C-alpha positions as CSV (number, residue, x, y, z in Angstrom):
1,M,81.4,119.4,106.6
2,L,78.2,117.6,107.9
3,E,78.4,119.4,111.3
4,D,78.9,122.7,109.5
5,N,75.6,122.0,107.7
6,S,73.6,121.3,110.9
7,S,74.0,117.6,111.1
8,I,73.9,116.4,114.7
9,F,75.8,113.3,115.7
10,N,74.6,111.1,118.6
11,T,77.2,108.4,118.3
12,S,80.8,107.9,117.3
13,S,79.8,105.3,114.7
14,D,81.0,105.7,111.1
15,T,77.6,104.4,110.1
16,E,76.0,107.5,111.4
17,V,78.1,109.6,109.0
18,V,76.9,107.4,106.1
19,L,73.3,107.9,107.2
20,H,73.7,111.7,107.3
21,L,75.2,111.7,103.8
22,I,72.2,109.7,102.6
23,T,69.8,112.1,104.3
24,I,71.2,115.2,102.7
25,S,71.2,113.8,99.2
26,K,68.4,114.8,96.9
27,A,69.1,112.0,94.4
28,R,66.2,109.9,93.0
29,P,65.4,107.1,93.0
30,F,66.3,106.6,96.6
31,F,69.1,104.0,96.1
32,L,71.0,106.7,94.2
33,R,71.3,108.6,97.5
34,I,73.4,105.6,98.7
35,V,75.5,105.8,95.6
36,E,76.0,109.6,96.1
37,A,76.9,109.1,99.8
38,C,79.4,106.4,99.0
39,E,81.1,108.5,96.4
40,K,82.1,110.8,99.2
41,L,83.5,108.1,101.5
42,E,87.1,107.2,101.8
43,G,88.3,104.0,103.4
44,A,87.0,100.5,103.9
45,Y,83.4,99.4,103.9
46,S,80.8,96.9,102.6
47,M,77.2,97.7,103.4
48,V,73.8,96.3,102.8
49,F,70.6,98.5,103.0
50,V,67.0,97.5,103.0
51,I,64.8,100.0,101.2
52,K,61.1,99.0,101.0
53,D,61.2,96.0,98.6
54,K,64.9,96.3,97.6
55,L,68.3,95.2,98.9
56,V,71.1,97.5,98.1
57,A,74.7,96.2,98.6
58,V,77.8,98.4,98.1
59,R,81.5,97.6,98.4
60,D,84.3,100.1,98.7
61,P,86.3,100.9,95.5
62,H,89.6,99.7,96.9
63,R,88.2,96.3,97.8
64,F,89.4,96.5,101.3
65,R,86.3,94.7,102.6
66,P,84.8,91.5,101.1
67,L,81.2,91.2,100.0
68,V,79.6,88.3,98.3
69,M,76.2,87.5,96.8
70,G,74.3,84.3,96.9
71,R,70.9,82.9,96.1
72,R,68.5,80.8,98.1
73,S,66.6,77.9,96.5
74,N,63.5,80.1,96.3
75,G,65.5,82.7,94.3
76,A,65.9,85.2,97.1
77,V,69.2,87.2,97.0
78,V,71.5,87.2,100.0
79,F,74.6,89.3,100.7
80,S,77.3,88.4,103.2
81,S,80.8,89.5,104.1
82,E,81.9,85.9,104.4
83,S,81.2,83.1,101.9
84,C,80.8,80.5,104.7
85,A,77.7,82.3,106.0
86,L,76.0,81.3,102.8
87,D,76.6,77.6,103.6
88,L,74.9,78.0,107.0
89,I,71.7,79.1,105.4
90,E,71.9,76.7,102.5
91,T,72.5,79.4,99.9
92,T,74.4,79.0,96.7
93,Y,77.3,81.3,96.1
94,G,76.6,83.6,93.2
95,R,79.6,86.0,92.9
96,K,81.7,88.6,94.7
97,V,80.5,92.2,94.7
98,Y,83.2,94.0,92.7
99,P,85.1,97.0,94.1
100,G,83.1,100.1,94.0
101,E,80.0,98.3,92.8
102,V,76.4,98.8,94.0
103,L,74.0,96.0,93.5
104,V,70.2,96.6,93.7
105,A,68.1,93.5,94.1
106,D,64.3,93.2,94.0
107,K,61.7,90.7,93.0
108,K,60.6,92.8,89.9
109,D,63.9,93.6,88.2
110,G,66.2,90.9,89.7
111,V,69.8,92.2,90.4
112,Q,71.1,95.3,88.7
113,S,74.7,96.6,89.0
114,V,75.8,100.2,89.2
115,C,79.5,101.1,89.6
116,L,80.4,103.9,92.0
117,M,83.7,105.1,90.4
118,P,86.7,103.8,88.5
119,H,88.6,101.3,90.6
120,P,91.8,102.6,92.1
121,E,94.7,100.2,92.7
122,P,93.1,97.2,94.5
123,K,94.1,96.7,98.1
124,Q,93.2,94.0,100.6
125,C,92.8,94.2,104.4
126,I,95.1,91.6,106.0
127,F,92.8,91.5,109.0
128,E,90.2,89.7,107.0
129,H,92.5,86.7,106.9
130,I,94.1,87.1,110.4
131,Y,91.2,88.2,112.7
132,F,87.9,88.7,111.0
133,G,87.3,85.8,108.7
134,L,86.1,82.4,109.8
135,P,88.6,79.6,108.8
136,N,86.1,78.1,106.3
137,S,85.6,81.4,104.5
138,V,87.0,82.3,101.1
139,V,88.2,85.9,101.2
140,F,89.8,87.7,98.2
141,G,89.8,84.4,96.4
142,R,91.8,82.5,99.1
143,C,90.7,80.2,101.9
144,V,91.2,81.9,105.3
145,Y,92.5,78.7,106.8
146,E,95.1,78.3,104.1
147,S,96.2,81.9,104.6
148,R,96.5,81.4,108.3
149,H,98.5,78.2,107.8
150,A,100.9,80.0,105.4
151,F,101.3,82.9,107.8
152,G,102.2,80.4,110.6
153,E,104.9,78.8,108.4
154,I,106.4,82.2,107.6
155,L,106.3,83.2,111.2
156,A,108.1,80.0,112.2
157,I,110.8,80.7,109.7
158,E,111.2,84.5,110.4
159,A,110.8,84.4,114.2
160,P,111.6,80.9,115.5
161,V,111.1,80.1,119.1
162,D,112.2,77.2,121.3
163,C,109.0,75.7,122.5
164,D,107.2,72.3,122.6
165,V,103.8,73.5,121.3
166,M,102.5,76.6,119.6
167,I,98.7,77.2,119.3
168,S,96.5,79.9,118.0
169,V,94.1,81.8,120.2
170,P,90.6,80.6,119.3
171,D,88.3,83.3,118.2
172,F,90.9,86.0,118.7
173,G,89.4,89.2,117.4
174,V,85.8,88.0,118.0
175,E,84.1,90.1,120.7
176,A,83.3,88.2,123.8
177,E,79.7,87.8,124.7
């Protein structure tokens, strides 16, 4: 649809699709362009945009991808896909961003919430617990380490092997640098 309407793509990134959808929107104020674009998306995403003096955070309606909000000691709002990232920058956990929710944060009005659409049946991406999340993160209300430990117990029962030692692959799923 975008290419039929003269959009030119320079990459194979899904982010470029989102940017084109925002560009063709005529909604005002500007953050409503993000809302309009996200209403057309299907699939998994959590995104944060910087627009002048505002942070705009959005999470997919199915809740495939996690997104949390925190606050710094100076009152600044922070968004992250993992709760443990908040600890690294000495930020207090505020709350999760709800499925289909758009949060707009600025100094003047604080944090305002706008919902994208009614929430379909909630779903969770298993890869958040297996590959993506750091062990000390809480994703979908559950500690990633505890999930991985439980998965290991189930694997040992369902697919036992005769071995002396079984170990995980450190940082599996994390791109090498």
